[in-house]
N, C-alpha and C positions, 0 to 999 in steps of 0.2 A: 696174177694181178687182177684178173676178172673176179676171182673168188674173194679177193680183198675188198674190191668195190661193192660186191654183193653183200659182204659182211657189213660194211659201213652203211649201206642203204637199209639193210634189215634192222640194224641197231638204231639208226637215226629216225627212220620214218615209220617202221612197223612195230616197234616196241614202245608202247605207250607209257611205260613205267616212269619215265622222266619228262614226258612231254609238257605237263603243266608247269614243272619247275623251269624248263627251258623257255617256255612262253613267258613266264613271269619275269625271269632274269633278262630276257631279250627286251621286253617292253620297258623295263626299268632302265636298262643300259642306254637305249637310244633316246629316252626322254629325261634322263637324270640331269642333264645340263639346264633344263628349264627351271630347276629349283634355284638357280642363280639369277633368274629374271625378276623384274619388278612387275608391278601392275601395269597393264598396257591397253591402250585404245579403249575398247568398250568395257573393260573391267571397271572403269569409273561409273558406268551406268548401273552395273549390278552389284558393285561393292563400295568403292571408296567415296563416291559422291551420291550414293543412294541413301536417303535419310532413314529409310526403314531398316535396311541391312545394318547400318552403323549404330542403330539402337540396340542391336543384338536380339535377344529372345523377345524383348518387349515390342519389337517391330514386326513380329511374325503375323499378328492379326491383320495389320495393314497390308502386308505382302500378300496374304491370302484373299483379301477382298478388294484389291485394286489392280489396275493394269500394271504389268511388270515394269514399265518405264515411269510409272507415276512417282516413285520414290526419288528418281533422278531429276525429272523435270519440275517436280514440286508445285505444279500448277495444273489445275483442271483443264483438260482439252489438249495440252501440249503432248501428253502421253499417247495420244491417238493420231499423231502425225502420220504414222505408218498405217496403211490400209487395213482396216479391221481391228486394229489394236493388237496387243500381245498379252497372253495370259500363260505364263510359265513360272509358277511360284515355287516349285519344289527346290530347284537349285538355289534360289534366293533364300529360302528357308535354311538350307544347309549352310550357305554363306553367313547368314545372320548368327547361327549357332556357333560357327567357327570364329566369327568376329567377336562374339561374346567371350570366347575362350582365349584367343590369341591377339585380338586387335587387328590392325592393318599390317599383318605379317605376310608378305608375298610368298615366302618360302613354304609356309604351312598350306597356303591355298594351292600352290603349284604341286605340293606333295599330295594333296587330296585328289587333284586331277590325275596324277600318275597312278595312284592306287585304284581309282575308279576305272581307269583304262586297263590296268592289269586284270582286275576282276572281270571286266567286260570281255577281254580276249580269252580268258579261261572259260568263261561261259559260252562263248562262240564255239570254242573247241568241243566242249561238252555237248552242245546241241547238234553240231555237225556230226559228231559220233553217233548220236541218237538217230539222226535222220538217215545217214548213209549206211547204217549197220548191216542192212540186208542187200546192199548193192554189190554186184559182182563185176561191174565194168572196170573198176580199179579198186585198189585196197582202200576200204573205208577209213581205216585209221590213218593211213598215209595222206589221203585226201583231206581229212579234217585237220591234220597237223600242218600240212603244207599251206592250205588255205588260210589258216590262222596266222602262220608266220608272215605270209604276204600282207595280211591285214595289219598286223602289228607294225610292220616296217614301212608301209606305204606313206610317202611324204605328203600326200594330199590330206592326211589327218592332222598335220601340225597345227592348223588353225584351231582345231577342236581340243587339242591336248595342251599345246604350248600357250594358248590364250585362255586364261581362266574362265572367261565368259563362255567359252565353247563347251563347258561342262554340261550345258543343257543338251547338246547333241549326244555326248557320251552317255549321260543318264537316260536319255530317251531310248537309245539303242540297248543299253544295259537292262532296263526294266522290260523292254520288248522281248529281249532274248530270254529273260527269266520267265516271262509269261509263256513264251514258246516252249521252254523246257518243261514247265508243269503241265501244259496241254499234252505233250508227248508222254509224260509219265501217266497222265490220266488215261490216255489211249491204251497204255499197257495194263493198268490195274483198276481203272474205273473208280478210284477213290475220290469221293466228292471234295475232300480237302484240297486235292491237287487242282481241280477245276476252279475252286474258290480262290486259291493262291494265284492262279493264272489271271483271273479277273482283277484281283488286287494289284498285281504287278503291271498289268496293262494300264490301269487307271493311273498308277504312279508315273508310268512312261508318258502318258498324255499330260500330266501335270508338269512334266519336265519340258516337253515340246510337242506341238500339235502333230508333227509328222509321224508320231507313233501310230496314228490311225492307219498307216500302211499295213500294219500287222493284223488288222481286222480281216484283211483279205489274204495276206501271205500265210498266216498260220493255218486256217482251214484248207487253203490250197495245198500246203505242204503235207498235211495229214492225208489228203486224198492221194497225192502222188506216191508217198513213201510208206504210208500205213494202210492204204486201201480202205479207209473208213467208209462206211455205208452213208447213204444220203441222209438217213435219220441222225446218225452220230455226227456227221459233218454239220448238219443244221443245228444240232445241240451246241456244238463248239462255237459256231458263228453267233448263235443267240446269246450264249454266255458272255462272249467277248463284246457283243453289241451293247450290253447293259452298261459297262463302265464308260463306253464311248458316249452313250446317251447322257449319262450322269455328268460326265465332264462337259459336254456341250451345253447342258442346262446351266451348270455353274458358270461356265464361260459367258454364256449369253446374258445371264442375270447381272454379271459384273461389267461386261464390255458393251452390251447391246446385241441386237440380233441381226445386224447388217454386217456380214463378213467382208464386204468390200468398202465399208465406210472409211473415209480418209480424205486427205487433201489431194485431189487429182491433178491440180494445176502446177505442182512443184516437181521439177525433174528429179530431185534427190529422193522423192517418195514415190514417184511414178515414172519409171524409165521409158515408158512407151509413149513419149511425147517427142515432137519435133518442132524446131523453131522455124516458123514460116511467117513472112511479112511482119516481123517485129513482135510476134507472140507465139506462145506454145499451143499447139493443137495435137490431138491424139493421132497416133499412127493409124493408117487404115489396116484392114484385116490382113492384107498381103504383107505389109511391112511388119506387122506384129508377129505373124506366124513365121515369116522369113527370118526375123531376128532371133526368135526362140529356136528355130531349127538350127541356126548357126551356132548358138550357145550349146546346143545338145551335141554338136560335132566337137566343139571345144572340150566338153566334158570327157568324151572318149579319148581325145588327145592327151588330156591331163592324166588319165588313168594309165596310159601306156608310157608317156614321157612327162613326168611331173616337173616340168621346168619350162619357163620360169614360173614361180609361184608368186601370188600377190594377195594382199588382204583387201584389195579394192578393184571390183569389177563394175563400178558405177559409170554412168555416162560421162564421157564417151570413149572410155577404154574399149568397150564393145560398141562398134559402130552399127548403125541401122543397115539391115539387109532386106531385100525384097525376096519374094518367092521365085523370082527369075534368077537370083544369084546361084551360081553353080554349087557353091558349098552348102547353101540352104536346101537346094534340091537333093544333094547328096545326103544331107542329114535327114530329110523327110523320108526319102526312099530307104535309107539305112535303118531307121527306127521301125518303119513298117516291116522291113525284112526281119528284124529282131522278133517282132511280135509273131510273125508267120512261123519262123523257125521254132520259137518257144511253144507254139500250139502244135506244130507237127511232131515235136520231140516229146510230147506228153506221154506217149506210150513207148517210144523207142529208147529215149534217153532222159529219164526223169531228172538226173543231176543237171544236165544242160538246160532243160526246160525250167527247172526251179531257179537256177542261177540267173537266167535271162530275166525272169519276172522279179527276182530279188533285186536286180538292178533297176528295172523299169518302173516298178510300182512306187517305191519311195521317191524316185526322181520325178515322176509325174506330179506328185503333190507339190513340189517346189519348182516346177518347170515354167511357171507363169501361164500355162495353158488354161488352167481353170480360173485362177485369180492372180493378181499381181502380188508378189512377195516383197516388193519394195526395191529390188535390184535385179539386174539382168541375170546374174549368176553369182555363185560363190563356192569356194572350195568346200566349205562346211556342208553345202547341200549334197555333196557326194559321200558324206560319211556313212550313211546307211547303205546307199546303193553300191558303194565300193566293195562291200562284202560279196555281192553277186559276181563282180569282176574277179575278185581274188579266188573264188571257187572255180570259175571258168579257167583262169590261168593255171591253177593247180591241176585241174582235171586234164587239160590239154597236155601238160608236161608228163603227167603220169600215164596217160593213155597212149601217147604217140612217140615218146622217147624211151630209150633204153634206161636202165637204172643208173648207169654211169653218167649218161647225158643229163638225167634228172638232177643228180647231185651237182654236176657242174653248173647247169643253168640256174638251179636254185641258189647256189652259192653266189653266183654273179649278180643275180637279181637282188638278193637280200643285202649283199654288200653295197650295191649302188643305191638302193632305196635307203639303207641305213645311213650312209654318208650324207645323202641329200637331206634326210630328216634331221640329223644332228646339226648340220650346217644351218638349216632353216630355223631350228629352235633358237639359235643365237639372234636371228633377225627379230624375234619377239621379245627381246630384252626389255625394251621400254618404248614409250611413244616415239621418241626421237629416232630410235634405230629402225623401227618398223616403217615409219613414215618416209624417212629419207632413203631407205632401201627400196621400198615399193613405188615411190614416186618415179624412180628410173624405169620400172617395168610398166607402170600405169601412168605414163607421162601425159596421156590425153584424158585423164579422169579429173573432172572438176573437183570432186570431193577430196582427193588426196593432195591436189595442189593447194586447195584451201587449208587443209590440215597442216601442210608444210609451212604455209604462211603464218598460221596461228602459233605453231611451235617457235618460230623465229621471233615473233612479236613478244612471246613470253620472255625470251632472252633480253629483248630491248627493255622491257618493263623492269627488269632487275637492275639495269645500269644504262641509263639513257644517254650518257655523255661520252662513253668510251668509243674508241675507234672501231672496236669489234662490234659494238652495238649498232653503230652506223652502217657497217657492212651487212649485219643481219637485217637491218631495216630495209636496205635496198633489195636484198634477196627476197625478203617477205613480200615486198611490193611486186616483184617479178612473178612470184608464184601466184599471188592473189589475182593479178591481172590475167595470168594464164587461165585461172579458174573462171574468171568472168568472160574471157574469150570463148571458152568452151560452153559456158552456161551463162548467157547474158543477163539473166534475171536471178542470179544466185545471191540471195539476200545476205547470207552469212559472209560471203566474200566482200560484198559492199560494206558491211559493218566493219570488217577487219581492215579494209582499205581506208575507211574513215579513221580508224584508230592509228594506222600507220602514218597517215599524213598529219594527224594530230601530233604524233611524236616528232615528226619532222618540222612541226610548227608551220606547216603549210595549211593554214586553217580554211582557206577558201576551198581547197580540194577536199578536205575532210567534210566540210559542210555539204558539198555536192554529193558525196557518197552516202552520208546519213540521210539526206533528203530523198535520194533515190529509193531507199528502203521504205521511207515513210510515205512515198507516193503510192505504194501498193499495200503497205501495212501501216496505216496511220496511227494505230494504237501500240506500235512496237515499243515497249518500255525501254529496252536497252538503247535503241537508236535515239529516242526522245531525250534520255538522260545524257547521252554522249553529245547530242547536238546542243543541248543547253550549255554544257561545259565548254564546247568548242566556240559557241557564240561569245561566251564570257571571256575566254582566253584570247580570242581574236580581237575583241574590244580592248583588252588590256594591251595587246601588241600595238594596236592602232593608236591608242592614247599615249602610251609611255615610250614606245620606240619610234613611232612615225609622227608623233605630235599632231594627231588628227582626232581631237576629242569629239568633234561633231559626228564623224563616221562611227566612232566608238560608241556613242550614245545610241545610234541606230541599231547596232548589233546587241547592245545591252538590253534594249527594249524588246528585241526578238527573244532574248534569253528569258526576260521577265514574263513574257507571254507563256512560256513553257513552265516556269517555276516562279510564281508571283512572290513567294516569300523567301527566295534565296538571298541570304544575307550578303554573300560576296558580290552578287550582281547589284543589289541595292547600294552597297558601299561604293562600288566602282562608279555607279551612276552619280552618287554624291560627289565623288572626286572629279568626274568629268565635268559636271556642271560648275563645280568650284573653279576648275581650270578656266572655264569660259566666263568666270566672274558672275555667273547666274546664281547668286547666293540663296535666293528664296527656294529654287529647285533643289539646290544642294542640301539645304536644311530639311526640305521635305523628305528626301531619301535617307539622310542620316537619322532623322527622327523615326522613320519606319524601321530602321535597323535597331534603334534603341528600344522600340516597342517589342521587337522579337527577342532582344538580348538585353534586358534592363540592367544586368550586372556586368556589362562589358565596358571596361575602362577605355578600350579603343574607340567605342562609339561616342563616349563623352568627350574624348580628346578630339575626334573629328568635328564635333560640334563647336568645341573651343576654337579650333583653327578657323572654321567657317565664320563664326561671329567675329573673331579677331580680324580676319581679312576684310570683312564687311564694315569694320569700324565700330562695332558694338563691343567696347572693351568691358563693360559691366557684365554682359551676358557671357562673354568669353571667360572672364575671371571665374564666374559662377560654375561653368562647366569644367574648367581646369581643376578646381577644387574637388569636384565630384570624381573626376578621372584619377586624381592623386590619392583620394581616399580609397579607391579600389586597387590602385597600383602606384605606390609611392615612387617608383622608378620610371614612370611614364615619360617624363621629360627627356631623360637620357636615352630612352628607347627611341624616341622620335627626334633626336638631336639633329638640327639642320633642316627639319621639315617646316615649311611655312604654308 
């Protein structure tokens, strides 16, 4: 029996003949169900609602010379709501090309993500083989294969593979690993072409996502550890890789500006390190900021070992504020200091362990919020690069300290559990509705996802406002949106959406209050101004026609007129309201203003006919009736019974 297990181990782990095929099939198998998914959440930012991507190839110049979010927001300034802006054009270029070929076909976009992930996993296997080839602590080929299998199956990666927008993370690591591969080849043969290719691929990684810069440190570090490169050669590697980094930063700076922390600091959804004190948001102090970051770093470790529950939303206040006196924050601080110390100590004793620790720590440091805010407290996508270090450590520990039979059993169990969780989680990324209403249960204290849930329900209401189901959706939407405001009292999006919800309920006073709350802080907000104008008008219509209060109706119509002086509906309603009050001169004034704006409107002439008729001027009335009938011969039957 022992010989049988020995044979299985030898065939599976130490025979590399079929490893790439197994890796490719395994990666496709666990992500194949994503091809059934639609576009989801942030896919609209980078694909379906991005005006440059939807232009196809002709949109590429704009993709390359503007902020990544510019094509979505379509307005200067709004694309830089996130601190420092975002410049990640490469995946958007790929999306534009694919959109040119297949249009808005989610199957093809998901297939692209899977194929890129398969390529990435095979490259990881190749580079780990190159790195570990001279190690004798464990079998190099077994370590490379097992590490890659853990990486393939880990559920923490679902956000990057199942969500199309996450291709930026996959591409960043893919090009970084390619750069790594060609540096290692250059170390072997000193061919300049390999050094040049390494520089090119690192640049492409940076154009995919900024955290590629981690490999500026990781690659030279690895060559020292595993290839024993001299100081001169290591410096040459670092200098060569520094050049594409400098070029990228120059391009990025020329497009986005030179302030990496520029952004709106007073909005909680863009700056999570704020606390609500005495009716306003103020910055956390240093202890609170570091304590909260330390807590999230512990959460990252937990997700690597037990990736459940997963969520797309770690926005405030799913993660609550911690101080440095918090036990878990202290644990995190001491734990990560220990990792650094162990990584340094093992530089000579155990290069695999040392490299793995820094493979985890360095990419995570970039997105940890320790240097600058990344716009949210944490995210599963931020572990994508770092998780490779964890997978190597996990594989190393199994191979080093367990028997071959135990390695087979433990590997099988881990891969089975990871794969089941990954496949299950892929279904959650089916569409906006599925991911939002799945994750709002996990992130129930997140303002952002409660707001998103309310928004989805309001979309249902807009399709059919009168049905019983719509009314139930409306009440649920209000519940979610009020929860969002309870968490984040100055959440402008939630205020706008609550205004919309109460507009649909025809509770116009409430709607006016929510729109006005936004305009108190953002007086130029176009959406709120437009909605407030419409709400004033509809409230006036309700007051005049249902409550028979034309005087109060006129008050709200005048408020609407201040916002939009040439709105024909408002002017027309003012004419009707004054006519109801028998103030015919004012009624004529507003109806004539409508006529000036719409000189070919039969309805405008007919309103003048009615007003002159009611005021007793039969001659004028007859004159305008003729003009109305010339434009619309059926005008009298249309207004039959109206006086």
